[in-house]
N, C-alpha and C positions, 0 to 999 in steps of 0.2 A: 779932358779926358775921355776920348769914347772908343767903347771895348766892345768886339762884340764876341760876347759867348759862344760858344757852342758845348762845352766839355765841362764839370763838374772843376777838375783838374786848373781848367786857366784860372779859376777866380778868386786863387791864390797868389800869385801875382801881382796882378791888377788888387788886390787889397791891400797886398804891401807895399806897394806902388804910392797906390792912393793915401796909405798910411803917412809913408814919412814924406808925401809931397806934403802935408800939413803939418811936416814937423813934430809930430808927435814917436814918441818908442813906443815900443810894446805896452813896456807896464804902464807908461798915460793912457792908451788909449784904454786897453782892461781897466783901470780903477774909475771912469769913462761911462767903461758899459759894465765896470759891477762883478766880472770877471776876472779871474788867474793871467796873469801875466802863460803860464802854460798852457793851457784853455783858448787864449788868442793865434801863442805859437799855429797850434794845431790846428787851429784854424785857418791859420794861414798857410801851413802844411800840407794838412790835408782837408779841402775842403770840399770837401764830399758829407761829410759831418759835421755840415755847419745845416739846420736846420732855414725854412725860409726868415721866417719873420729873426731871424739871429743876424738872413743875409741883409734883413730890409734895414734892423735897427744899425747895422753895421751900417750900413751904405749911409742912413742918418747922419751917421757918429763925423763920415769921410767926406761930406757934402756929394753923394756922389748918390744917383736918383735910379730903380730898376726901371727898363722899358722895352717890352712887350710887343714886340709884331710881326708883320709875318713877313716868312722868309727869301729875301731875293730869290726870283724863280733860276736852276743854274741854266746857262748855256747850252741850247741843243745841240746837239754831236749831231754833225748831218752823216747816212749810209757815204763810202769810203765807193767811190767808179774804181770798177778795175782795169779803165780807161785809163783815168789820172792821172796823170804825169808828173812824177816826186818831182 
């Protein structure tokens, strides 16, 4: 799986999909991480509440890695010439 994460809210569905892909319930994963099921649920529903160390631990448990790279440049828009036909 390769996903681009631009905002915190995108992390929840990614983590949930990864958890399901490895066949773990929230309860099972939470137990492995020493968390309550309700805390893991909150992390999936409100990923902005996850600290970086928690995210890295979660990624490791789900066989994921976090890659930080330079963002690809946005395509440049050219000014529209008034004589350009539509």
